[in-house]
Wavefront OBJ file of the C-alpha trace (Angstrom):
o trace
v 83.310 -0.890 74.748
v 84.561 2.487 74.579
v 83.336 5.068 72.297
v 85.422 4.648 68.764
v 86.270 7.835 67.404
v 85.659 8.480 63.311
v 89.108 9.443 63.542
v 92.035 10.432 65.701
v 95.515 11.426 65.096
v 98.432 8.697 66.016
v 101.304 11.752 67.789
v 103.770 8.743 68.777
v 106.896 10.154 66.913
v 109.092 13.086 67.320
v 106.234 15.542 67.694
v 106.556 16.373 71.622
v 110.520 16.529 71.190
v 110.406 18.906 67.815
v 108.231 20.969 68.831
v 110.033 22.076 72.601
v 113.282 22.580 69.885
v 110.759 25.349 68.637
v 109.665 26.701 72.367
v 113.676 26.448 73.495
v 114.635 28.180 70.559
v 111.654 31.019 71.008
v 111.115 30.405 66.948
v 108.078 29.399 67.000
v 106.617 31.896 64.404
v 107.217 31.526 60.490
v 110.788 31.768 60.849
v 112.706 28.356 61.531
v 114.772 25.500 60.567
v 111.719 23.020 60.804
v 109.539 25.324 57.955
v 111.990 24.731 55.505
v 113.157 21.519 56.596
v 109.513 20.054 56.168
v 109.100 21.578 52.647
v 112.158 19.764 51.350
v 111.436 16.775 52.612
v 107.435 16.520 51.795
v 108.890 17.624 48.173
v 111.372 14.419 48.023
v 108.511 12.531 49.586
v 106.209 13.109 46.843
v 108.879 13.691 44.416
v 108.403 17.428 42.872
v 110.485 19.812 42.575
v 108.932 22.698 45.038
v 107.038 22.685 48.052
v 105.616 25.826 50.065
v 104.029 25.753 53.553
v 100.900 27.208 54.161
v 98.589 27.776 56.761
v 95.970 25.464 56.004
v 94.752 23.228 53.254
v 91.951 25.734 52.299
v 94.486 28.830 51.514
v 96.525 26.054 49.937
v 93.716 25.982 47.325
v 93.782 29.395 47.158
v 97.247 30.409 46.674
v 97.162 27.666 44.001
v 94.548 30.111 41.988
v 96.291 33.382 42.683
v 99.349 31.757 41.644
v 98.389 30.783 38.329
v 95.870 34.070 38.048
v 92.783 32.454 38.431
v 90.044 35.332 38.765
v 86.726 37.218 37.764
v 85.287 35.796 34.570
v 86.950 32.615 34.506
v 85.365 29.334 35.521
v 87.279 26.088 37.025
v 85.254 23.006 36.672
v 85.678 20.898 39.795
v 83.719 17.689 41.108
v 80.163 18.501 42.946
v 81.044 15.316 45.165
v 84.060 17.615 46.967
v 84.515 19.175 50.668
v 83.209 22.458 50.549
v 86.598 23.876 50.263
v 87.311 23.443 47.224
v 84.559 25.049 45.520
v 84.928 27.937 47.723
v 88.828 28.182 46.699
v 87.715 29.437 43.628
v 84.878 31.750 44.638
v 87.252 33.483 46.540
v 89.032 34.384 43.566
v 86.051 36.063 41.858
v 85.746 32.616 39.257
v 83.012 30.562 38.337
v 83.283 26.891 39.660
v 81.444 24.155 37.520
v 80.556 21.076 38.712
v 80.625 17.639 36.877
v 79.954 14.882 38.140
v 81.524 11.551 39.621
v 82.459 8.223 37.950
v 80.057 5.241 40.191
v 83.235 2.848 40.973
v 86.544 5.162 41.875
v 83.998 7.847 43.199
v 85.908 10.671 41.338
v 85.532 13.709 38.781
v 84.012 12.147 35.295
v 86.532 12.913 32.749
v 83.805 12.534 30.008
v 81.392 15.192 32.148
v 84.463 17.629 31.856
v 85.072 17.694 28.219
v 81.059 18.541 28.339
v 81.766 21.481 30.677
v 84.484 23.064 28.813
v 83.522 26.244 27.482
v 85.522 29.602 25.875
v 85.337 31.058 29.856
v 87.399 27.137 31.388
v 90.528 28.685 32.869
v 91.326 25.530 34.866
v 90.285 21.779 36.273
v 90.450 21.067 39.468
v 90.876 17.024 40.204
v 90.008 16.417 43.340
v 91.449 13.025 45.021
v 88.595 12.296 47.264
v 88.434 10.087 50.093
v 92.285 8.989 48.828
v 91.745 7.454 45.714
v 93.404 9.186 42.611
v 91.589 10.489 39.771
v 92.338 9.542 35.804
v 94.467 11.599 35.656
v 95.694 10.550 32.412
v 92.506 11.386 30.632
v 92.214 15.055 32.452
v 95.690 15.864 31.576
v 95.121 15.203 28.295
v 92.060 16.906 28.146
v 93.515 20.224 29.521
v 96.377 19.823 27.094
v 94.182 19.538 24.196
v 92.154 22.717 25.341
v 94.780 24.873 26.804
v 93.918 24.676 30.731
v 95.701 24.342 33.671
v 95.352 21.219 35.855
v 95.053 21.967 39.872
v 95.563 18.789 41.866
v 93.185 19.147 45.257
v 95.666 16.247 47.369
v 94.121 17.021 50.730
v 92.299 13.452 51.317
v 95.297 12.115 49.204
v 98.554 12.186 50.535
v 100.207 9.186 50.181
v 98.286 8.005 47.591
v 100.066 6.969 43.575
v 98.686 7.152 39.875
v 100.418 4.299 37.954
v 103.074 4.625 40.465
v 103.276 8.369 40.573
v 102.324 10.414 44.125
v 99.153 12.478 42.848
v 100.080 16.298 43.121
v 102.870 15.373 40.363
v 100.806 15.368 37.328
v 99.166 18.959 37.198
v 100.159 22.767 37.071
v 100.079 23.238 40.852
v 99.219 21.161 43.443
v 97.699 21.228 47.110
v 97.222 19.579 50.576
v 96.063 19.657 53.661
v 97.687 18.909 57.272
v 94.598 19.252 59.453
v 93.901 16.988 62.184
v 92.172 14.243 60.628
v 94.432 13.923 57.375
v 97.185 10.786 56.951
v 100.154 13.307 58.045
v 98.823 16.299 60.540
v 100.122 19.791 61.361
v 96.994 20.516 63.286
v 96.283 22.872 60.753
v 98.493 23.053 57.972
v 98.721 22.896 54.314
v 100.993 22.452 50.889
v 101.609 24.000 47.925
v 103.470 22.104 45.730
v 104.960 22.210 41.428
v 107.445 21.362 39.373
v 107.144 25.112 37.886
v 109.433 26.972 39.057
v 107.683 30.593 37.908
v 104.641 29.383 39.834
v 106.241 28.562 43.098
v 108.007 31.844 43.079
v 104.472 33.143 42.329
v 103.135 31.051 44.922
v 105.573 31.993 47.590
v 105.424 35.544 47.073
v 102.079 36.232 47.223
v 101.639 33.860 50.782
v 104.069 36.188 52.550
v 102.379 39.554 51.949
v 103.620 40.052 48.432
v 106.938 40.759 49.957
v 109.502 41.944 47.515
v 112.529 39.549 47.530
v 115.308 42.180 47.435
v 113.840 45.322 49.042
v 113.086 45.306 53.101
v 109.270 45.639 53.926
v 108.537 46.614 49.984
v 105.714 45.075 48.853
v 104.709 44.679 45.015
v 101.774 42.846 45.250
v 98.545 42.748 47.325
v 99.233 39.659 49.306
v 98.399 37.107 51.911
v 99.486 36.157 55.464
v 99.159 32.484 54.534
v 102.460 31.119 55.978
v 103.102 28.167 58.324
v 104.525 28.357 61.710
v 107.830 26.838 62.746
v 105.917 24.691 65.465
v 102.872 23.495 62.845
v 106.227 22.467 60.446
v 107.766 20.798 63.379
v 104.983 18.309 64.309
v 104.598 17.903 60.148
v 108.015 16.853 60.324
v 107.914 14.658 62.767
v 104.469 12.789 60.895
v 106.184 12.651 57.490
v 109.078 10.326 59.354
v 105.711 8.584 59.969
v 104.310 8.535 56.885
v 104.911 4.798 55.520
v 104.016 3.044 58.620
v 100.409 5.469 58.781
v 99.436 4.446 55.148
v 100.288 0.609 55.384
v 98.344 0.515 58.594
v 95.146 2.617 56.972
v 95.793 0.096 53.450
v 95.541 -2.386 55.887
v 92.408 -1.206 58.025
v 90.749 -1.251 54.730
v 91.492 -4.868 53.895
v 89.972 -5.537 57.145
v 86.833 -4.075 56.817
v 86.605 -5.450 53.147
v 86.773 -8.720 55.176
v 84.835 -7.987 58.070
v 81.709 -6.455 55.300
v 81.771 -9.666 52.960
v 78.545 -10.617 52.179
v 76.502 -7.483 53.740
v 74.352 -5.095 51.537
v 77.367 -2.563 51.707
v 79.868 -1.854 49.094
v 83.616 -0.713 50.389
v 85.370 1.870 48.681
v 87.739 0.366 46.643
v 90.805 0.625 44.197
v 90.246 0.754 40.673
v 92.750 0.829 37.694
v 96.768 1.330 38.480
v 96.410 2.883 41.615
v 97.258 3.012 45.179
v 94.167 4.227 47.581
v 95.945 6.095 50.634
v 92.279 4.930 52.457
v 92.106 8.603 54.029
v 88.841 7.541 55.248
v 87.036 4.312 54.403
v 83.853 4.523 53.306
v 81.244 2.353 52.488
v 77.611 2.915 50.469
v 74.287 1.698 51.711
v 72.220 0.474 48.893
v 69.401 3.387 48.761
v 69.547 6.628 50.689
v 66.700 5.782 53.283
v 68.976 3.100 54.629
v 72.150 5.222 55.922
v 70.690 7.108 58.778
v 69.512 3.938 60.203
v 72.262 2.656 59.640
v 74.332 5.521 61.748
v 72.350 5.642 64.127
v 72.695 1.810 65.100
v 76.376 2.755 64.857
v 76.315 5.468 67.262
v 74.498 3.499 69.723
v 77.137 0.913 69.860
v 79.615 3.979 70.494
v 81.215 3.995 66.646
v 81.246 7.571 65.133
v 80.340 7.948 61.719
v 80.459 10.471 59.154
v 78.739 11.214 56.125
v 79.664 11.284 52.891
v 80.124 14.802 51.358
v 77.001 16.576 49.885
v 77.052 17.525 46.834
v 78.544 21.241 46.509
v 75.835 22.273 44.007
v 72.828 21.386 46.412
v 74.324 23.848 48.877
v 72.702 27.014 48.854
v 74.872 29.230 48.419
v 75.885 27.423 44.855
v 72.134 26.230 44.202
v 70.712 29.725 42.203
v 70.877 27.337 39.027
v 69.048 23.968 39.129
v 71.498 21.247 38.519
v 71.214 17.612 38.054
v 74.806 15.113 38.903
v 73.063 12.087 39.360
v 76.365 9.840 40.586
v 77.265 12.310 42.989
v 73.908 12.798 44.681
v 73.371 8.748 45.107
v 76.686 8.770 46.432
v 76.471 11.423 48.960
v 73.099 10.149 49.936
v 74.330 6.645 50.529
v 77.650 7.261 51.690
v 79.266 7.006 54.884
v 82.885 7.325 56.564
v 83.581 4.465 58.548
v 86.701 4.995 61.672
v 90.037 4.329 60.176
v 92.899 5.999 61.826
v 96.305 4.633 62.057
v 95.650 3.300 65.750
v 92.873 1.120 65.000
v 93.224 -1.770 65.640
v 91.731 -5.371 63.812
v 89.164 -6.022 67.187
v 87.763 -2.324 66.750
v 87.088 -3.502 63.130
v 85.436 -6.708 63.691
v 83.440 -4.824 66.454
v 82.143 -2.464 64.023
v 81.404 -4.743 60.723
v 79.812 -7.071 63.620
v 77.367 -4.174 64.371
v 77.107 -3.061 60.662
v 76.168 -7.164 60.534
v 73.960 -7.010 63.307
v 71.634 -3.714 61.799
v 70.918 -5.747 58.638
v 69.941 -8.844 60.503
v 67.178 -7.105 62.846
l 1 2 3 4 5 6 7 8 9 10 11 12 13 14 15 16 17 18 19 20 21 22 23 24 25 26 27 28 29 30 31 32 33 34 35 36 37 38 39 40 41 42 43 44 45 46 47 48 49 50 51 52 53 54 55 56 57 58 59 60 61 62 63 64 65 66 67 68 69 70 71 72 73 74 75 76 77 78 79 80 81 82 83 84 85 86 87 88 89 90 91 92 93 94 95 96 97 98 99 100 101 102 103 104 105 106 107 108 109 110 111 112 113 114 115 116 117 118 119 120 121 122 123 124 125 126 127 128 129 130 131 132 133 134 135 136 137 138 139 140 141 142 143 144 145 146 147 148 149 150 151 152 153 154 155 156 157 158 159 160 161 162 163 164 165 166 167 168 169 170 171 172 173 174 175 176 177 178 179 180 181 182 183 184 185 186 187 188 189 190 191 192 193 194 195 196 197 198 199 200 201 202 203 204 205 206 207 208 209 210 211 212 213 214 215 216 217 218 219 220 221 222 223 224 225 226 227 228 229 230 231 232 233 234 235 236 237 238 239 240 241 242 243 244 245 246 247 248 249 250 251 252 253 254 255 256 257 258 259 260 261 262 263 264 265 266 267 268 269 270 271 272 273 274 275 276 277 278 279 280 281 282 283 284 285 286 287 288 289 290 291 292 293 294 295 296 297 298 299 300 301 302 303 304 305 306 307 308 309 310 311 312 313 314 315 316 317 318 319 320 321 322 323 324 325 326 327 328 329 330 331 332 333 334 335 336 337 338 339 340 341 342 343 344 345 346 347 348 349 350 351 352 353 354 355 356 357 358 359 360 361 362 363 364
């Protein structure tokens, strides 16, 4: 069997047609009809009032924090089990990331640990909907209101995920998405900042465009950034958005195939807990002990199956490890977790092959 990649995008819609339209019109930079249309359609799809596109998911996070006025002396609470961009974006502003542990079932940030980490310097909570499973937004937003904190939702891995029927990214003050090549919908590189607050939207749009004043040509009234999305990327994003329902349905089907194929084996498949819809950006499993993970990954690699480890808890990385911390659940998840191939065009035969390879490994 050919090598099965851990992810590859599906580009079978109008991507080429829309990109060629950009080329034919010569509108290839940050102006053009696809930028506005992608932003408008994305806002409508997710049920948010305002959306502004950016060039990648990391700058989306930075822009959201800048729009909120987060800076030196502030603290932002963030799960340690997340992709590094969530934490780095906080550091970019000069604020201090404060790490919290995870819940053992959902793998999301522990709201009670959030309560324990609030100080007079805390300004915001960043809820990361990890691997497509929503955080406990009722509890997180309640805590934030009680303490006067902003809520930032990092939805990079959770496009299409819902909490109590409502799309993630609509609960906090401001939220972000990533459209990297391995995300549920992709632009190649790209991101989105969304909010229901018109003032925050205006601030984000202002900062992303070099701080250009609205009513005076080439007049800049704040130090801004060049975080704009190109018309070509927006064209790809729009074509992807048109297929979003099919992508999400397929990824959820793939998760069910894995759950069936891995039944009875000494692995735990990341599932769904509570009134949520997990979009399964990645289908992930846990082995029972950390020392079991790499041998399983090696066996799958020999069978032609690419995998990834779960994210390493950020508090263990050198630039954030000056102060020793223990977050035992996040550490266990990080050392025991594996991402399995889970892209939209993966078929049941491939999932059965992967499941059988895992089964064969544990029989040895």
